[in-house]
C-alpha positions in Angstrom: 105.5 100.0 75.1 102.0 101.3 74.4 98.8 102.6 75.8 96.7 100.0 77.7 93.0 100.1 78.3 90.9 98.0 80.7 87.2 98.5 79.8 84.4 97.2 82.1 81.3 96.3 80.1 78.6 95.8 82.7 76.7 97.5 85.5 77.7 95.1 88.2 79.1 96.0 91.7 82.5 94.5 92.5 83.2 94.2 96.2 87.0 94.6 96.3 89.7 97.1 96.7 91.7 97.7 93.5 95.4 98.7 94.0 97.1 99.9 90.8 100.8 99.3 91.0 102.3 99.0 87.6 105.3 100.2 85.7 103.5 102.9 83.7 105.0 106.0 82.0 104.2 108.6 79.5 105.0 106.0 76.8 103.0 103.2 78.5 99.8 104.7 80.1 96.9 102.8 81.6 93.2 103.7 81.3 90.6 102.0 83.4 87.1 102.9 82.1 83.5 102.0 81.8 82.1 101.0 78.4 79.7 103.4 76.8 76.3 102.9 78.5 77.7 101.0 81.5 78.2 102.2 85.1 80.2 99.6 86.9 80.7 100.1 90.7 83.7 99.1 92.8 82.8 99.0 96.5 85.6 98.5 98.9 85.9 95.0 100.4 85.7 94.2 104.1 89.4 95.0 104.6 88.3 98.7 104.8 90.5 100.0 102.1 89.8 102.6 99.4 87.8 101.2 96.4 90.6 102.4 94.1 94.2 103.1 95.1 96.5 104.4 92.4 100.2 104.2 93.2 101.5 104.4 89.6 101.9 107.5 87.3 100.1 108.1 84.0 96.8 106.4 85.0 93.4 107.5 83.9 90.1 106.3 85.4 86.8 107.1 83.7 83.1 106.5 84.3 83.2 104.2 87.4 81.3 104.4 90.7 83.9 104.2 93.5 82.7 103.6 97.1 85.2 103.5 100.0 84.8 101.6 103.3 84.8 102.9 106.9 87.2 105.8 107.0 88.7 105.3 103.5 88.1 107.3 100.4 86.5 106.0 97.2 89.8 107.0 95.4 93.3 107.3 97.0 96.0 108.7 94.7 99.2 107.7 96.5 102.4 109.4 95.4 101.5 108.9 91.8 102.0 111.8 89.3 99.9 112.5 86.2 96.8 110.7 87.4 93.3 111.7 86.0 90.0 110.6 87.4 87.2 111.8 85.1 83.4 111.3 85.1 83.3 109.1 88.2 80.7 108.9 91.0 83.0 108.9 94.1 82.2 108.7 97.8 83.5 107.4 101.1 81.5 104.7 103.0 79.6 107.3 105.0 79.0 110.2 102.7 78.8 112.7 105.6 82.1 112.0 107.3 84.5 110.3 104.8 86.2 112.0 101.9 85.5 110.7 98.4 89.0 111.5 97.1 92.3 111.5 99.0 95.4 112.7 97.2 98.7 112.1 99.0 102.0 113.4 97.6 100.9 113.5 93.9 101.7 116.1 91.4 99.4 116.9 88.4 96.5 114.9 89.8 93.3 115.9 88.1 89.8 115.0 89.3 87.0 116.1 87.1 
């Protein structure tokens, strides 16, 4: 068990949909973050999904640019407790009509 960190060290745009489904816990957390001085972007792929879907508890996301597709959010917290999204630039595909963050059934979700 331990605390795991995925650090992205560039300013590239990744065209994909990230789906976080891991066996995380208070003793085995996951942090996905941008390196200091970097602002990587994840723009949802052509499958029209959220840029980032978190379905596991005890996950922290920091410093990313997250862009959804069509009617999907930039971030979807899906029945995952104790999730924190901090310091991210988040938007749906169409900033006027699509939510940036969609929280479904989660407890103690924090978006700062």
